[in-house]
C-alpha positions as CSV (number, residue, x, y, z in Angstrom):
1,M,-74.1,49.7,39.1
2,N,-74.8,51.4,42.4
3,G,-74.1,49.0,45.3
4,K,-77.6,49.2,46.9
5,L,-79.4,48.4,43.7
6,L,-77.0,45.5,42.9
7,D,-77.5,44.2,46.5
8,K,-81.2,44.3,46.0
9,V,-81.3,42.4,42.7
10,S,-78.6,40.0,43.7
11,A,-80.6,39.0,46.7
12,Y,-83.1,37.2,44.4
13,K,-82.0,33.6,44.4
14,A,-85.1,31.6,43.7
15,A,-84.6,31.1,39.9
16,H,-80.9,30.2,40.4
17,E,-81.8,27.7,43.1
18,A,-84.5,26.1,40.9
19,R,-82.1,25.8,38.0
20,A,-79.5,24.2,40.2
21,M,-82.1,21.6,41.3
22,G,-83.1,21.0,37.7
23,I,-86.7,22.0,38.2
24,Y,-86.8,25.6,36.7
25,P,-89.9,25.6,34.4
26,Y,-89.9,29.0,32.8
27,F,-88.5,30.6,29.6
28,R,-88.3,27.2,27.8
29,P,-87.2,27.9,24.2
30,I,-89.4,26.5,21.5
31,S,-87.9,26.1,18.0
32,S,-91.1,25.5,16.1
33,A,-94.6,26.9,15.5
34,Q,-97.0,27.1,18.4
35,D,-99.0,23.9,17.7
36,T,-100.3,20.8,19.4
37,E,-96.7,19.5,19.2
38,V,-93.6,21.7,19.5
39,I,-89.9,21.2,19.3
40,I,-87.8,21.8,22.5
41,D,-84.1,20.9,22.5
42,G,-84.7,19.0,19.3
43,K,-87.4,16.7,20.8
44,R,-91.1,16.4,20.1
45,V,-93.2,17.7,23.0
46,L,-97.0,17.7,23.3
47,M,-98.1,21.2,24.0
48,F,-100.7,21.5,26.8
49,G,-99.6,24.9,28.0
50,S,-100.8,27.2,25.2
51,N,-103.6,29.8,25.0
52,S,-104.2,29.1,21.4
53,Y,-107.6,27.6,22.1
54,L,-108.7,27.2,18.5
55,G,-105.2,26.1,17.3
56,L,-105.1,28.8,14.6
57,T,-101.6,30.2,15.3
58,N,-100.1,28.0,12.5
59,D,-103.1,28.2,10.1
60,P,-101.7,28.9,6.6
61,R,-104.5,31.4,5.8
62,I,-103.5,33.6,8.8
63,K,-99.8,33.4,7.9
64,K,-100.6,34.4,4.4
65,A,-102.6,37.4,5.6
66,A,-99.7,38.5,7.8
67,I,-97.3,38.2,4.9
68,A,-99.5,40.2,2.6
69,A,-99.9,42.9,5.2
70,I,-96.2,43.3,5.6
71,E,-95.8,43.5,1.8
72,K,-98.4,46.3,1.7
73,Y,-97.8,48.3,4.9
74,G,-94.3,47.3,6.0
75,S,-93.2,45.8,9.3
76,G,-94.5,48.5,11.6
77,C,-96.4,51.8,11.9
78,A,-93.6,53.9,13.4
79,G,-96.0,55.8,15.7
80,S,-99.0,55.7,17.9
81,R,-102.6,55.4,16.8
82,F,-103.2,59.0,18.1
83,L,-100.7,60.4,15.5
84,N,-99.4,58.7,12.4
85,G,-100.0,55.0,13.3
86,T,-103.7,54.5,12.3
87,L,-104.1,52.2,9.3
88,D,-107.3,51.4,7.4
89,I,-107.1,47.8,8.6
90,H,-107.0,49.0,12.2
91,L,-110.4,50.6,11.6
92,E,-111.7,47.6,9.7
93,L,-110.7,45.3,12.7
94,E,-112.4,47.7,15.1
95,R,-115.6,47.7,13.2
96,R,-115.6,43.9,12.9
97,L,-114.9,43.5,16.6
98,A,-117.6,45.9,17.8
99,D,-120.1,44.0,15.7
100,Y,-118.8,40.7,16.9
101,V,-119.3,41.5,20.6
102,G,-122.4,43.6,20.1
103,K,-121.1,47.1,20.9
104,D,-121.2,50.4,19.1
105,D,-117.5,50.8,18.6
106,A,-114.1,49.5,19.6
107,I,-110.4,50.6,19.7
108,V,-107.5,48.3,19.4
109,F,-104.3,48.5,21.4
110,S,-100.8,46.9,20.9
111,T,-101.3,44.3,23.7
112,G,-104.1,43.1,25.9
113,F,-102.2,44.2,29.0
114,Q,-102.1,47.8,27.6
115,V,-105.9,47.7,27.2
116,N,-106.5,47.2,30.9
117,L,-103.7,49.6,31.9
118,G,-105.1,52.4,29.6
119,V,-108.8,51.9,30.2
120,L,-108.8,51.4,34.0
121,S,-106.3,54.2,34.7
122,C,-108.4,56.9,33.0
123,L,-112.1,56.0,33.3
124,T,-112.6,56.8,37.0
125,G,-111.5,59.7,39.1
126,R,-110.4,60.4,42.7
127,N,-113.9,60.0,44.2
128,D,-114.8,56.9,42.1
129,Y,-114.4,53.2,42.7
130,L,-113.1,50.1,40.8
131,I,-114.3,46.8,42.2
132,F,-112.3,43.7,41.3
133,D,-112.7,40.0,41.8
134,E,-109.6,38.9,43.8
135,Y,-108.6,36.5,41.0
136,N,-108.6,39.1,38.2
137,H,-105.7,39.1,35.8
138,A,-102.5,41.0,36.8
139,S,-103.2,43.6,34.0
140,I,-106.5,44.6,35.7
141,I,-104.7,44.9,39.1
142,D,-102.0,47.1,37.6
143,G,-104.6,49.2,35.7
144,G,-106.2,49.8,39.1
145,R,-102.9,50.8,40.6
146,L,-102.5,53.5,38.0
147,S,-105.9,54.9,38.6
148,F,-106.5,57.7,41.0
149,S,-109.7,56.0,42.2
150,R,-110.3,53.7,45.1
151,V,-109.9,50.0,44.3
152,L,-111.9,47.4,46.3
153,K,-111.5,43.6,45.9
154,Y,-114.2,41.0,46.7
155,K,-113.7,37.3,47.3
156,H,-113.6,35.2,44.1
157,N,-117.1,34.8,42.6
158,N,-118.6,35.6,46.0
159,M,-121.7,37.6,45.3
160,E,-122.4,38.3,48.9
161,D,-119.0,39.9,49.4
162,L,-119.5,41.9,46.1
163,E,-122.8,43.3,47.3
164,L,-121.4,44.1,50.7
165,K,-118.7,46.2,49.1
166,L,-121.1,48.0,46.8
167,S,-123.7,48.6,49.5
168,N,-121.3,50.8,51.5
169,L,-120.4,53.1,48.6
170,P,-121.9,56.6,47.8
171,E,-124.7,56.6,45.3
172,E,-123.4,59.6,43.3
173,V,-119.9,58.3,42.4
174,V,-118.9,56.1,39.4
175,K,-118.5,52.5,40.3
176,I,-117.2,49.9,37.8
177,I,-117.2,46.2,38.5
178,V,-114.3,44.7,36.6
179,V,-114.1,40.9,36.1
180,D,-112.5,38.2,34.0
181,G,-115.0,36.4,31.9
182,I,-113.1,33.1,32.2
183,F,-110.6,33.1,35.0
184,S,-107.2,32.3,33.5
185,M,-105.9,29.8,36.1
186,E,-109.0,28.3,37.6
187,G,-111.0,27.9,34.4
188,D,-114.3,28.9,35.9
189,I,-116.7,31.4,34.5
190,V,-117.7,34.6,36.2
191,K,-121.2,34.7,37.7
192,L,-122.3,37.4,35.3
193,P,-126.1,37.2,35.8
194,E,-125.7,37.8,39.5
195,I,-123.3,40.6,38.9
196,V,-125.7,42.3,36.5
197,A,-128.5,42.2,39.1
198,I,-126.2,43.6,41.8
199,A,-124.8,46.3,39.5
200,E,-128.3,47.4,38.6
201,K,-129.3,47.6,42.3
202,Y,-126.4,49.8,43.2
203,G,-125.9,51.8,40.0
204,A,-122.6,50.3,39.0
205,N,-121.2,49.7,35.5
206,I,-119.6,46.4,34.4
207,M,-116.4,45.7,32.4
208,V,-115.6,42.1,31.4
209,D,-112.1,41.0,30.4
210,D,-112.8,38.3,27.8
211,A,-109.2,37.4,27.0
212,H,-110.0,33.8,27.6
213,G,-113.7,33.9,26.6
214,L,-113.5,35.1,23.0
215,G,-113.5,32.2,20.6
216,V,-114.5,29.8,23.4
217,I,-117.9,30.6,24.8
218,G,-120.9,32.6,23.6
219,E,-122.7,32.6,20.3
220,N,-120.0,31.9,17.6
221,G,-117.4,32.5,20.4
222,A,-118.6,36.1,21.0
223,G,-117.7,35.8,24.7
224,T,-119.1,35.8,28.2
225,A,-121.8,38.4,27.8
226,S,-123.1,36.5,24.8
227,H,-122.9,33.2,26.7
228,F,-125.3,34.5,29.3
229,G,-127.4,36.6,26.9
230,L,-126.4,39.8,28.7
231,T,-124.6,41.7,25.9
232,N,-126.5,44.9,26.5
233,E,-126.0,44.8,30.3
234,V,-122.2,44.7,30.0
235,D,-120.8,48.2,29.5
236,L,-117.3,47.4,28.3
237,T,-115.9,44.2,26.8
238,M,-112.2,43.7,26.6
239,G,-110.4,41.1,24.6
240,T,-107.0,40.0,23.4
241,F,-105.7,38.6,20.1
242,S,-103.0,36.3,21.6
243,K,-105.4,33.5,22.5
244,S,-108.1,32.3,20.1
245,L,-107.4,35.1,17.5
246,A,-103.9,33.8,16.9
247,S,-102.1,37.2,16.9
248,L,-100.9,39.9,19.3
249,G,-102.9,42.9,20.5
250,G,-106.1,43.7,22.3
251,F,-109.2,45.8,22.2
252,I,-112.0,47.4,24.2
253,A,-115.5,47.7,22.9
254,A,-118.3,49.9,24.3
255,D,-120.8,52.6,23.4
256,A,-119.5,55.3,21.1
257,P,-119.1,58.1,23.8
258,T,-116.9,55.8,25.9
259,I,-114.7,54.8,23.0
260,E,-114.3,58.4,22.0
261,Y,-113.3,59.3,25.5
262,L,-110.7,56.4,25.7
263,K,-109.2,57.5,22.3
264,H,-108.3,60.8,23.9
265,H,-107.4,59.7,27.5
266,A,-105.9,56.2,27.5
267,R,-102.2,56.8,27.9
268,S,-101.2,53.3,26.9
269,L,-102.9,53.9,23.5
270,I,-101.8,57.5,22.9
271,F,-98.1,57.0,23.9
272,S,-97.5,53.5,22.5
273,A,-96.7,52.4,19.0
274,S,-99.6,51.0,17.0
275,M,-100.4,47.3,16.6
276,T,-98.3,46.1,13.7
277,P,-99.8,45.5,10.3
278,A,-99.0,41.8,10.4
279,S,-100.7,41.4,13.8
280,T,-103.8,43.3,12.7
281,A,-104.2,41.3,9.5
282,S,-103.7,38.1,11.5
283,A,-106.5,39.0,13.9
284,L,-108.8,39.9,11.0
285,A,-108.1,36.5,9.3
286,A,-108.6,34.6,12.5
287,L,-111.9,36.4,13.1
288,D,-113.0,35.4,9.6
289,I,-112.3,31.8,10.3
290,I,-114.0,31.8,13.7
291,Q,-117.2,33.3,12.3
292,K,-117.3,31.2,9.2
293,E,-116.1,27.8,10.6
294,P,-117.9,27.0,13.9
295,E,-116.4,23.5,13.8
296,H,-113.3,24.8,15.5
297,I,-115.2,25.8,18.7
298,E,-117.1,22.5,18.5
299,R,-113.8,20.5,18.4
300,L,-112.4,22.5,21.3
301,W,-115.4,21.6,23.5
302,A,-115.3,17.9,22.5
303,N,-111.6,17.9,23.5
304,T,-112.5,19.7,26.8
305,H,-115.2,17.3,27.8
306,H,-113.0,14.3,26.9
307,A,-110.0,15.6,28.9
308,T,-112.0,16.6,31.9
309,Q,-113.7,13.2,32.1
310,L,-110.4,11.3,31.8
311,L,-108.7,13.5,34.4
312,K,-111.6,12.9,36.9
313,E,-111.5,9.2,36.2
314,Q,-107.7,9.2,37.1
315,G,-108.6,10.9,40.4
316,F,-107.2,14.3,39.7
317,D,-108.7,17.4,41.4
318,V,-109.7,19.8,38.7
319,G,-111.5,22.3,40.9
320,E,-114.5,24.2,39.5
321,T,-113.4,24.5,35.9
322,E,-116.0,24.8,33.2
323,T,-113.8,25.5,30.3
324,P,-110.7,24.4,28.2
325,I,-108.5,25.7,31.0
326,I,-108.2,22.8,33.4
327,P,-106.4,23.3,36.7
328,I,-104.9,20.2,38.1
329,Y,-104.5,20.9,41.8
330,I,-101.3,19.5,43.3
331,R,-101.3,21.7,46.5
332,N,-97.6,21.4,47.1
333,N,-94.9,23.6,45.6
334,E,-92.1,21.0,45.4
335,K,-94.4,18.4,43.9
336,T,-95.8,20.8,41.3
337,F,-92.3,21.6,40.0
338,L,-91.4,17.9,40.0
339,I,-94.4,16.9,38.0
340,T,-93.7,19.6,35.5
341,K,-90.1,18.5,35.2
342,R,-91.1,14.8,34.8
343,L,-93.7,15.7,32.1
344,Q,-91.1,17.8,30.2
345,E,-88.7,14.8,30.2
346,N,-91.5,12.6,28.9
347,G,-92.6,14.9,26.2
348,V,-95.5,16.9,27.6
349,F,-95.4,20.7,28.1
350,V,-97.6,22.1,30.9
351,N,-97.4,25.3,33.1
352,P,-96.9,25.1,36.8
353,V,-98.6,27.7,39.0
354,V,-97.0,28.0,42.4
355,S,-96.7,30.4,45.4
356,P,-96.5,33.3,45.8
357,A,-98.8,33.5,42.7
358,V,-101.2,31.2,44.6
359,P,-101.3,30.0,48.2
360,P,-99.0,27.0,48.9
361,D,-102.0,24.8,49.3
362,A,-103.5,25.8,46.0
363,T,-100.6,25.2,43.6
364,L,-101.6,23.6,40.3
365,I,-100.7,22.4,36.9
366,R,-102.5,24.5,34.2
367,F,-103.6,22.0,31.5
368,S,-104.9,23.8,28.4
369,L,-106.9,22.3,25.5
370,M,-106.7,23.3,21.8
371,A,-109.3,22.5,19.1
372,T,-106.5,20.9,17.1
373,H,-105.5,18.3,19.8
374,T,-106.5,14.8,18.9
375,F,-108.0,12.4,21.5
376,A,-104.9,10.3,21.2
377,Q,-102.7,13.2,22.2
378,I,-105.0,14.0,25.1
379,E,-104.9,10.4,26.3
380,E,-101.1,10.2,26.0
381,A,-100.7,13.4,28.0
382,I,-103.0,12.3,30.8
383,D,-101.4,8.9,31.0
384,K,-98.0,10.6,31.4
385,L,-99.5,13.0,33.9
386,A,-100.7,10.1,36.0
387,E,-97.2,8.5,35.9
388,A,-95.6,11.9,36.8
389,M,-97.9,12.2,39.8
390,R,-96.9,8.8,41.1
391,W,-93.2,9.5,40.6
392,A,-93.5,12.9,42.3
393,N,-95.3,11.4,45.3
394,E,-92.6,8.7,45.7
395,T,-89.8,11.3,45.3
396,V,-91.3,13.6,47.9
397,A,-91.8,10.7,50.3
398,V,-88.2,9.6,49.9
399,N,-86.8,13.1,50.3
400,A,-88.9,13.5,53.5
401,N,-87.3,10.4,55.0
402,V,-83.7,11.4,54.1
């Protein structure tokens, strides 16, 4: 390898240093199904770091559907949707999803990340504008980077800042406000009614990334626009299958002309291999379950309320969360890593979020609920979390005095 490139990559030491300290929390290998309990290093670990909000990833009906799809269609499509990779079940899933979120049509992509890359990079031009909440998902940020249009960011859920940004833009250009429905780290819900009013005032369109909203909020889990009764006011609804829909892939739903345009302009659709038959069938089976069995969402919310109440009683700072994503603010990088390590040792899996992903005073433990968690599992995890917090506080205090 050329010396300059090797020098650049070798200068990255953070992961090595964390491993040496025994606090590296990423790429932990799981040797079981994604469920409320997983096996790591041969040990039982409670899973509170998953996005499988409805707990369907190990549902036998979904696994059966995936197996049947492989038997009928094979393991892959060997091409893009644009050419040879469109299956009849892709079209069925698109019809079902469009109906589910209240739009004319939809198109599925191989991943949710590819949806945002493809859609945002082609819908607006050089004289147009994309307006993002500063806490939007990385795929939205990267989609904006690939666009030739101007990208503006406003302060998180700050409607005054959003309106200020829009008020300074030309009337004649395309302006799309792009937001997460549920913000993936903070767990709060976008202020969609206010955004709709501002968008109407300044002639802007709205796209909602509902990766964490589908299957969680709205009528029968139909997402953020449904939650607020604003389905017709949102122009584009994006979603993923890797959360509540227990699969892999993503989609965008909108009016028919917009979907037709995206089918012929979204490069991450045209130049990527199709969503696999197994993934497509899994998403269809999960959608069937969600629409026919509302008790999954009901259990998810019972678990969410129970966990939130217990965490607050224990004195944890959970910020402004309104959803099954519960941020436990630690506000210290070292302590966040230590708590994660202690919990792992005591059989609880959580995800640390540290700087530079967030400011050093906003580091947190991301505690995620599933419909299939029991109250006993939640209580065990929170008891161990409280113990880990005490241990980390003592450890940091000792280290500071050494």
